[in-house]
Backbone as a chain_set.jsonl record, in Angstrom:
{"seq": "XXXXXXXXXXXXXXXXXXXXXXXXXXXXXXXXXXXXXXXXXXXXXXXXXXXXXXXXXXXXXXXXXXXXXXXXXXXXXXXXXXXX", "coords": {"N": [[143.948, 65.038, -38.027], [146.103, 62.239, -37.081], [149.07, 62.767, -35.614], [151.395, 60.73, -36.766], [153.864, 58.216, -37.381], [153.782, 55.887, -36.616], [152.343, 53.351, -34.549], [151.044, 52.987, -31.514], [153.113, 50.251, -29.515], [152.129, 47.248, -28.805], [149.109, 47.636, -29.089], [145.884, 46.66, -29.348], [144.147, 44.162, -31.556], [141.443, 43.651, -31.782], [141.402, 46.976, -30.745], [141.981, 47.601, -32.734], [139.892, 47.501, -34.421], [137.959, 48.946, -33.579], [138.027, 51.074, -33.685], [138.374, 51.662, -36.425], [136.136, 50.871, -36.665], [134.616, 52.329, -35.681], [135.372, 55.148, -37.153], [134.485, 54.009, -40.137], [131.526, 54.469, -39.003], [131.495, 57.089, -38.407], [132.122, 58.444, -41.106], [129.865, 57.62, -42.01], [127.838, 59.137, -40.97], [128.701, 61.623, -41.347], [128.252, 61.455, -43.917], [125.712, 61.248, -43.972], [124.699, 63.522, -43.049], [125.6, 65.553, -44.883], [123.745, 64.845, -46.932], [121.114, 65.204, -45.648], [121.319, 68.165, -45.715], [122.534, 69.345, -48.052], [121.569, 67.523, -49.632], [120.637, 64.399, -51.707], [122.106, 63.898, -53.843], [124.193, 65.751, -53.296], [125.254, 63.851, -51.109], [125.919, 61.919, -52.143], [127.968, 62.507, -54.357], [129.815, 63.232, -52.694], [130.59, 60.484, -51.313], [131.405, 59.268, -53.748], [133.071, 60.588, -54.61], [135.254, 60.731, -52.401], [136.102, 57.696, -53.016], [136.875, 57.508, -54.905], [139.099, 59.209, -54.661], [140.811, 58.115, -52.716], [140.907, 55.65, -54.251], [142.891, 57.45, -56.443], [145.245, 57.515, -54.966], [145.096, 60.585, -54.179], [144.181, 61.325, -51.578], [145.787, 59.636, -49.671], [148.508, 58.552, -49.908], [149.865, 56.758, -49.112], [148.39, 54.539, -48.499], [148.617, 53.339, -51.305], [150.749, 51.296, -51.287], [150.651, 48.731, -50.389], [149.276, 46.579, -51.489], [146.887, 44.283, -49.825], [146.625, 46.288, -47.498], [145.61, 48.83, -49.229], [143.592, 47.24, -50.5], [141.322, 47.051, -48.194], [141.316, 49.654, -47.101], [139.857, 50.963, -49.361], [137.345, 48.915, -49.79], [136.829, 49.665, -47.397], [135.451, 52.024, -47.805], [133.6, 51.655, -49.606], [132.274, 50.863, -48.478], [130.201, 52.527, -47.467], [127.153, 53.648, -47.519], [124.986, 54.631, -50.042], [123.056, 57.591, -49.965], [119.959, 58.274, -48.201]], "CA": [[144.838, 64.11, -38.234], [147.018, 61.713, -36.865], [150.242, 63.42, -36.585], [152.57, 59.988, -35.694], [153.83, 57.559, -38.333], [153.321, 54.437, -35.763], [150.476, 52.597, -33.632], [151.653, 52.639, -30.146], [153.371, 49.131, -29.479], [150.949, 46.841, -27.927], [147.831, 48.425, -29.536], [145.002, 45.387, -29.807], [143.168, 44.079, -33.156], [140.22, 44.662, -30.984], [141.007, 48.313, -30.346], [142.334, 49.168, -34.174], [138.657, 47.454, -35.251], [137.056, 49.642, -32.618], [138.749, 52.662, -34.078], [138.039, 51.622, -38.075], [134.317, 50.921, -37.311], [134.433, 54.328, -35.228], [135.748, 56.06, -38.579], [133.172, 54.348, -40.472], [130.254, 55.342, -38.647], [131.869, 58.743, -38.47], [131.704, 58.891, -42.185], [128.621, 57.419, -42.617], [127.09, 60.29, -40.093], [128.248, 62.481, -41.946], [127.162, 61.583, -45.494], [123.729, 61.288, -43.69], [124.158, 65.147, -43.024], [125.504, 66.219, -46.339], [122.752, 64.65, -48.05], [119.797, 66.338, -45.165], [121.909, 69.399, -45.861], [122.622, 69.384, -49.475], [120.454, 66.776, -50.703], [121.056, 62.631, -51.61], [122.865, 63.946, -54.821], [125.294, 66.115, -53.031], [125.744, 63.19, -50.158], [126.779, 60.657, -52.918], [129.192, 62.614, -54.878], [131.077, 63.949, -51.666], [130.92, 59.429, -51.352], [132.223, 58.751, -54.737], [134.616, 61.394, -54.816], [135.804, 59.696, -51.601], [136.454, 56.506, -53.2], [137.675, 57.861, -56.484], [140.39, 60.187, -53.803], [141.298, 56.72, -51.976], [141.797, 54.647, -55.321], [144.132, 57.691, -56.895], [145.955, 58.37, -54.001], [145.248, 61.461, -53.162], [143.963, 61.716, -50.064], [146.779, 58.525, -48.519], [149.07, 57.662, -51.109], [150.752, 55.413, -48.081], [147.837, 53.082, -48.523], [148.873, 51.841, -52.506], [152.233, 50.634, -51.304], [150.581, 47.415, -49.772], [147.475, 46.175, -52.006], [146.215, 44.105, -48.87], [145.791, 47.59, -46.883], [144.8, 49.399, -49.93], [141.694, 47.076, -50.897], [140.931, 47.397, -47.047], [140.582, 50.836, -46.756], [138.907, 50.697, -50.239], [136.211, 48.499, -49.297], [135.598, 50.029, -46.353], [134.581, 53.706, -48.066], [133.08, 51.407, -50.756], [131.117, 49.868, -48.061], [129.282, 53.4, -47.12], [125.869, 53.287, -47.766], [124.185, 55.292, -50.642], [122.129, 58.448, -49.22], [118.766, 57.07, -48.24]], "C": [[145.556, 63.267, -37.154], [148.401, 62.241, -36.873], [151.94, 62.06, -36.202], [152.577, 59.184, -37.465], [154.008, 56.013, -37.868], [152.761, 54.655, -35.053], [151.376, 52.532, -32.507], [151.65, 51.051, -30.023], [152.112, 48.721, -27.916], [149.442, 47.116, -28.138], [146.787, 46.828, -30.056], [144.861, 45.442, -31.242], [142.223, 44.408, -32.848], [140.256, 46.345, -31.301], [141.415, 48.946, -31.822], [140.775, 49.114, -34.857], [137.848, 48.218, -34.702], [137.373, 50.999, -33.127], [137.996, 52.822, -35.702], [136.485, 51.96, -37.993], [133.681, 52.147, -36.891], [134.483, 55.127, -36.661], [134.831, 55.741, -39.447], [132.068, 54.656, -40.161], [130.591, 57.091, -38.53], [131.82, 59.409, -39.81], [130.799, 59.116, -42.775], [127.479, 58.399, -42.555], [127.155, 61.315, -40.818], [128.282, 62.443, -43.429], [125.715, 61.979, -44.926], [123.47, 62.798, -43.6], [124.417, 66.092, -43.894], [124.384, 65.651, -47.061], [120.908, 65.258, -46.906], [120.347, 67.749, -45.769], [121.493, 70.009, -46.965], [122.146, 68.757, -50.242], [120.988, 65.442, -50.987], [122.02, 63.052, -52.604], [124.217, 64.783, -54.158], [126.145, 65.31, -51.588], [126.39, 61.688, -51.353], [127.805, 60.906, -54.126], [129.67, 62.588, -53.51], [131.242, 61.784, -51.642], [131.553, 58.912, -52.855], [133.838, 59.963, -55.181], [135.481, 61.034, -53.746], [136.669, 58.485, -51.577], [137.67, 56.505, -54.411], [139.6, 58.671, -55.664], [140.837, 59.315, -53.534], [141.68, 56.551, -53.382], [143.339, 55.047, -56.155], [145.362, 58.105, -55.792], [146.233, 59.517, -53.698], [144.57, 61.746, -52.056], [145.155, 60.515, -48.859], [147.627, 58.216, -49.151], [149.85, 56.356, -50.583], [149.891, 54.169, -48.554], [148.31, 52.406, -50.23], [149.933, 51.454, -51.84], [152.143, 49.104, -50.731], [149.435, 47.36, -50.551], [147.074, 45.38, -51.085], [145.72, 45.936, -48.315], [145.206, 48.935, -48.028], [143.62, 48.963, -50.485], [140.858, 47.233, -50.16], [140.497, 47.797, -46.831], [139.857, 51.15, -48.281], [137.547, 50.524, -50.241], [136.033, 48.84, -48.32], [134.838, 51.293, -46.755], [133.448, 53.216, -49.283], [131.763, 50.864, -49.996], [130.107, 50.759, -47.448], [128.478, 53.184, -47.908], [125.535, 54.439, -48.615], [123.421, 56.573, -49.614], [120.711, 58.047, -49.463], [117.602, 58.763, -48.541]], "O": [[145.528, 63.874, -36.083], [149.006, 62.243, -37.945], [153.023, 62.316, -35.676], [151.792, 59.378, -38.393], [154.318, 55.102, -38.636], [152.461, 55.78, -34.653], [152.474, 51.991, -32.641], [150.623, 50.425, -30.287], [151.628, 49.247, -26.913], [148.637, 46.767, -27.274], [147.08, 46.116, -31.017], [145.242, 46.332, -32.002], [141.759, 45.422, -33.37], [139.376, 46.921, -31.941], [141.326, 50.124, -32.167], [140.305, 50.022, -35.543], [136.778, 48.305, -35.305], [136.712, 51.967, -32.751], [137.297, 53.76, -36.086], [135.785, 52.73, -38.652], [132.738, 52.792, -37.348], [133.47, 55.67, -37.101], [134.134, 56.675, -39.843], [131.401, 55.202, -41.04], [129.799, 58.031, -38.598], [131.567, 60.61, -39.909], [130.518, 59.989, -43.596], [126.578, 58.611, -43.367], [126.168, 61.998, -41.093], [128.342, 63.492, -44.07], [124.886, 62.783, -45.351], [122.41, 63.329, -43.932], [123.855, 67.186, -43.938], [124.156, 66.308, -48.077], [119.854, 65.593, -47.445], [119.492, 68.403, -46.367], [120.587, 70.831, -47.109], [122.107, 69.053, -51.436], [122.045, 65.281, -50.378], [123.104, 62.542, -52.32], [125.315, 64.4, -54.564], [127.17, 65.742, -51.061], [127.164, 60.762, -51.107], [128.365, 60.013, -54.762], [130.007, 61.433, -53.249], [132.363, 61.565, -52.1], [132.306, 57.942, -52.766], [134.942, 59.981, -55.726], [136.658, 60.986, -54.102], [137.531, 58.158, -50.761], [138.711, 55.905, -54.68], [140.755, 58.596, -56.084], [141.853, 59.29, -54.228], [142.651, 57.173, -53.811], [144.293, 54.335, -56.47], [146.225, 58.963, -55.978], [147.264, 59.814, -53.094], [144.605, 62.948, -51.791], [145.251, 60.604, -47.635], [147.674, 56.995, -49.003], [150.281, 55.373, -51.185], [150.364, 53.088, -48.904], [148.35, 51.188, -50.402], [149.691, 50.354, -52.337], [153.119, 48.366, -50.595], [148.536, 48.151, -50.266], [145.913, 45.667, -51.374], [144.739, 46.577, -48.694], [144.482, 49.847, -47.629], [142.734, 49.708, -50.901], [139.723, 47.501, -50.554], [139.401, 47.505, -46.353], [138.942, 51.929, -48.015], [136.691, 51.366, -50.512], [134.943, 48.465, -47.888], [133.79, 51.625, -46.203], [132.643, 53.983, -49.812], [130.674, 50.545, -50.474], [129.152, 50.212, -46.896], [128.734, 52.615, -48.969], [125.756, 55.492, -48.017], [123.297, 56.289, -48.422], [120.268, 57.611, -50.526], [116.384, 58.657, -48.684]]}, "num_chains": 1, "name": "protein.A"}
């Protein structure tokens, strides 16, 4: 986890998109690995738990302070595919 409260000034929007997309693909990769090792149900439960804990503020309560940011983060998690 990044241990800072700020993003370097001058960070471009395109760079932020790369970061968000990289994290999305990383989470998707992890869910696929969970499915391969523990089964589809385990992967789907992990995805659902991630979404639930984001919505409840258990993972990052700070996102709940801004509705647009909260909706964006949750929508990224909800877009993660279910296990195949």
